[in-house]
N, C-alpha and C positions, 0 to 999 in steps of 0.2 A: 445460179449457183452457189453453195459456201463448202467452206474448208475450216472445219474447227482444230484451233492448235491449244493444246493444254499441257503444264508443265511449268515448274517453277521454283521461289525459292532463292535459286543462286542462278549468275551469270550463266553458268557450264549447262543449267535446263534451260534456258529464255533465249541464248543467242543462236544456236541451230535450229531453232523454230522459226527465228525472226530470217533467218538465213533460207531456209527452206518458204517461206511465205514470199521471198524477194524473187526465187526461180522460177516459182509459180507463178508470180503475180507477169513477170516476163514473157511467159510463154501463154499465158491466161487469165488478159487484162480484164475480164468480165466475173472472173473467179472473186466471191468477196470473202473475208476473214472474219473469225470469232475468235476471240484467247479467253480460256476459263485460265483463272489463278486465285491466289489468296489474296483477300481485301486487304488492302493497306499496305502493300508489297514492292519488291523493288518490280516485278513484271507487272503491276499494275503502275509505277510510273514510267518505265519505258514505253508501255503500249498505249500509253494515254497520249505520247509523243507521236504516235506511227496514226495519220491520217486514215490508214488502209485496214487498221483493227478494231473492232468493236470488241470492248473489254468487258467480259461479266465474272465480276467480284463472286468469290465463292468465300463463305464465314466456316472455317474448317480450323482443329487444333491444329498449331503449328508441329504437333509433337505426333502426329498420328492418333489412330481409332483405338480409344481405353471404352473402360466400361462407361465415363462419366458423358465422352463426346459422342457414344454410338447412335443417339436421338439427333446429335445434329446433323451428325455423317448422313445417317439416314434422309434428314428432309431436303439438307442439299444435293442429295443423288436424285429423290423427285423433284427439286426444280428445276435440276438439269434436264431430265427425262420427259417431263411433260413439257420442257420448251421448245427439243429438239425433236420431239417426235414427229412433230407436222412440219417442221422445215425439211427443205431440199438440199440436205447434206451431203455431200460428194463423198466423202471420208473424214478421218480423224487425225492426227499427228499428234502426238505423244511422246516428250522425251522424259517419262517417269516421274517421281515424284509424289508422294503423298498426294498433294493435289488433281494429280489427273485421275485419281481412283474411280470416283462416283462417274466422271465423264466417262471414262471408258468402260464400266459395268455398264451406263445407260446405253451404248453404244450395243455393245453385244447382246443385250434388251431387245434394243431395236431393230440388229442383225445389218447395224452401219458398219462399214469395213474400217478399220484401225491401222494405223502404221506406226511401229514404236521404234524409236529412236535411242539406241544402249550405248552410253559413251564410254563405259569404263570396261577393265578387264575382268571385270566379275558383272554379273547380272543384279541391278536395284529389283529392290522386291516388287514393286508393280510391274515390271518387266519379265520378273521370273514367274509373277502368278499367272501373267495374260497373253506372253508371247505364242502359245502352241496357237493360239484359235487369229492369230493378228493376219495382217494381207501379207506383210512383210516387217519382219523384224531385220534394223540394219544395224551393224555393228561398226564402232569404232576401231576397236582392236580385236583381232581373234582372241575367240572364247574356246579352251578346251572342250572338246566332247559336247558342243552342239553345233548340231547339224539339223537340216532341215530343208525343204524348197522352199520355205519362206523366209531361211536364214542367209541374208549377205552381209560380206564386207564392204562397206563402201567409205571409211573414213567419218569423220566430224565434221557436218556442214557447215561450220563455223570456220574452219579454215579453207574456205575456197573464197581466197580477196586476189585483188590485184591493187599492187604493188605502188602507192604513190612518193617516190624516194624525195619530193620536194615537202611534204608535209614532214614534221619535226627535223626538219633538217639539223645536222650537228655540225658544229665545226671540227677541223681535225686537231685542235689545239691538245685536247684530251681524248684516251682508252676510257670508253662512256659504259657504264656499267649497268644494265635496268636492272631493277628490282619490283616487283609486283606485287602489292599486296593484296592484289582483288577488292571487289567492290568491297566487300564486309570489313576490310583493313586487316593486318597481324600484328602486332605488336613483334614477334620473334624477323618478320620480313623488315618491317619498321627500324627493330635493332641493328640487325645485320647492316642496313643500308648507312646508317648513323655512324656504327662501329668502321665501315670499310672508308667511311670519308675521312673518319678523324687517323686513319693508322697505314691508309696505302700510299704508297707514294704519289706525289703532288702532281702526277701526270696523267693519276685516274680521276674520272667524275661522274659520280652516283647522280642517278633518276631514279626517284622513287615516286611509282604508283602507291598512295597510301590508305586510299576508301577512306573509310569512314574514322579513320585512327588522324586524317590530317589536321582535323582541327586542336588535336593535342601536340604535334611536333612541325608546325609549318613555320614556328619562329626557328627551325634547326635549318632553314635555307640559307644557300651562298651560293658562291659561283662553283663550287667543288661539289654542291649538292640539290639538286635540282627538285623543287617537290612538288605533286599536281596531287589533286582528290582523286582523279577521273580522266582520263582522255578518250575521246572516241579514236577510231580505228587505230586500236594501241599494235595494230600487225606493223602499221610503217614506223613506230617506234622503234619496234624492234629489230626492225628491219636495219636502220640506221645509228643501233647501238653494236656494240662489241660483244658484249657478253650479257644473258642473260640470267637471273636469278627469280625463281618464282615458285609458287604453288604448283600441285602437280593434279589440278584437275584436269578434265578432256581436254576441254576448248583451248587451255593455256598451252598443253604439251603440244595438241596438234597446229597452234599458230606459230609457235615455238620453232619447230621440225620444218616447218615450210619456210622458215627466214635461214634457216641451217646455219646460228650462232653456237660457241661455247654453251653448254647451258647447264645450270646447277638446279637441281628440283628440290624443294624443303615440303615435303609432304605434311597435310595436318592430320595428327594422330589421333585426330579428336572425332573424325567423323565415322559414317554407321560404316561398317563392315571394312574398314579399316580401307578402305578404294583407295583413296590417295596414294598411299606408300607401297600397295599393290601396280598401280596404273606407273608409281615411276620406279618399282623393281622393274616392270617391264621393258621401260627403254633402259635404263642402266644393262641391263643384260646384255641389250642389242647394240650395248656401247655406245648411246648416241647422248649420254648424258652423266651426272654427278651426282649426288646423291647428299644431302646434307641433315644429319639427323638432328631435329629442333631442339632433342632432348638433350642431348648431349655435346653438341659440336661446341668445335672452339673456333673461333673469329679465326686464329695465327693459322690454324689448319685452310680454311677458307682463301686466306689471301695467298698462302706459301702453292693451293694449286692455280690459282687466278694466274701468279707470276710464273709457273711451270709453263701453263699452257700458254700463255703471252710470248714464252720465249722460243718453247718447242713447237713450229708449224709442223712437223710432223704427228705430233698431240692431236694440234687443232686442224689438221685435214681429215685422220682417222675419223674423228667425231662429228663431222660434216659429210662424209660419207657416208657413216653409219644414218644419219640423219636422211640423206637422201634414199636410202634403202626403204626406211621404216614409213615414211610418210609418205600419203595418200593425198594425189593432186587431184581436183574436181569434184571432190566428196559431196557437194549440194548437189550437181547435174547427177553424179552416179546413183544418190536418193531417190532424182528425180525419174530419173530414166526405169525405176525400178515401180514407179507407182502412176508414171503417165498415162497408164491405161484408163484409171478411175476416173481421169479429167474429162476422156470423151463423151 
């Protein structure tokens, strides 16, 4: 029997699916997995390192359906349809994103049940189109006025992990500030990291996850600015740092909430539907983070807030309490409990 995973383009779409694969495999070792994602993409690179997953590349326009790409989309839909119609598919799990649309449309045509993971505080376009007929739609955050027997609040599966305090262990010589640029990298986050290194007191050290910008700034590294292109098990680094500055994708937020550290979110304002800002605003309205506006921020104000939190134990404690209230533990298991009857 087989489970199909689909969704991609960013780690926020990919890692929740891989966590669900892990949980399902633990409970049903004989289940096999296939992943449908974009050709020559991040999901292809990641999945090809996983011996439990067969990757099926789809050649779609990364910008979605338009008049010119409609014929290509239909060809890929037919390819998926023909491939899965005679296979014993238990169900499909999708984290959304345009790449999942032909797979989900084929599933509906073939009456294969599908499960949707919605990571953001507003529904993505694919989820919005297909959630009413889903077996379950699992939400990371509450979405106003969205109700139904198939709608469940589970949290983000990628936030379920076991901390290893010995991985990325840091000495106590510095107050460590983790700046997460994401897999694609971020010039704004990179600039913030370098400015903090240059302007903060020497008792602070910056750890920058630079992503694709690494090759442009690795020479800036020194004892007070550690630079990585990418690291596995990012939550262990989060746990060992004193502050976190990050984009506000769902996975980054949920992992940060789990470790309960002072959190600054820097939403990208160029993503579809401005969902990163809306994610960050939801967390801020619950007193669990501060927002840095990438367009108008002043580094002096960021430094002022870090120093303020560092000196005021009450401010730090209130944010920690708020994060504890907001986080959802064992999210992957919660999703599994909702769908395990499909694996019988």
